[in-house]
N, C-alpha and C positions, 0 to 999 in steps of 0.2 A: 419555860426555862431562864434559866439567871445570867445577863450579862455575863463576856468572856473579859479579861483580862488580859495584857502581856503581864506575864508573870519574871522575864526573864529581856534582856538586848543585849548582844552580843556580836554586834554587825558583823556580815561580811558581806563582800561583793562578791557574786556568784551568779548574778543575773544569765540571761539566755534571751536575743533578742530568736523565737521560733517563726518569725516574719518570711514568708514568700516559699519555705518549707512545710511550713502546719497552715492548716486554714482556719483563718482568726472566727471563732464564733461566739465569742465574745469580749467589751473589755469595761473594767469601773472603773472609776478613776475616786476617790474619794479629796473633795477640795473642802477647804478651811479658811475661813475671813486669814488674812495674812498680821502676823502682827506687829509691829516696830522693828526694824531689823532683818527680817523674812526679804528673799528675792525674790519675787515677781518679775514676770515678764511683762506687764502690760499695768494698766492705771486702774483694772476691775479692783482693786483689793481684796482679790480672791487668787490663793493656791491652791495645786495640787501636793499635797501629800505625799498621795500614797495609788502607782496604778495597778494593776493587773489582771492582765489580758488569758484569755480561755482560746488552746487553741484548740484541736481537732478529728481525730477521722474516727470513720464506723466504730473501730475497735480500742480506741484510747484518744485522752483529753493529756492535753500539757500547758502548764501553768506559768507563767512569767507574773513575778511579783517587785514591782523598784517601790523603796521608800525614799523619799529626797526627806530627811531630818531636817529640822530646825537648824539654821545657824545658831546656836547656842550651845549650852554645859550638859543636855540632854541627850544628846548624841551624833552618832555618824548617819549616814546612809547609808541602805544595804539592798540587796536585790539577791532573789534566788530563783530558784526555777526545781519545778517536779512533774511526776508524771503519775496519772493511772490507769491501766489497762481491765478489760473484763468485763463485767458485764451482772447486772440485781442490788446497782447503785448509784448513789449521785459520786461519779466520777473527778468533775469539778474540784468537788470539797476535795474528795480526796488529795489530788493533783495540788490547790492550796493547803495544805495542811504541809506538802511534802515543799513546797514549796517558801515557807514561810520557814520552816527547820532549817533550809537549804541558806536562807540569808540572818539566820541567825535569833530567829525573832521565837518563844516557846510559849503560849497560849496557857492558863490557866484548865480549857478544856479543848479536847482535839474537837476538832470541826472534819474529821475526814469521814467523807461519806455521810455528810446529816444535810448537805443542803444548801441551799440557798440563801436563805435568812443566816443559815452560821457563817459564810462566807460574810457577809455586809456587815456582822454585830462581830465577825475578828477586825476587821478595817476600821472600826468604831473604837474598839478595844486599841488599836494602835493609835489614832485616833488623843485618846484620853492619855495613855504613857506619854506623849509628847504635851499635855496641857493643853488641848483643842475642848472645851466643852463643847461645841458645836461643827458637828461634820454633815453632810451629805455626799450620798453618792449620787454619782453623774455615771 
């Protein structure tokens, strides 16, 4: 599969924290080495660029995404949320596709229903969009 990329970034702050209302299934954080001028909260030199939380019930998944954009000309921070219901496909990636669109991020290749590796690839595409060549998902 060809690596994904961000084709448009029109930031919208439309995040939703489902914590307390839906069970948390997983959290993914895309971390990068901080650049000069990046705000970080400790002396590690590492900053979280993207946080994705997947919540779920037996019939539906919910995803919230927060992009903490660098403090430079490349863009502002954004956040979004999405959901996917039903059976027979990968609901977390479908809900993440909706969350990306909700946040104003358009990818070259849609990730809905494709799986965990497509979700990770989308996160790396966001890092590349902001000029971070090395990123890690934790």
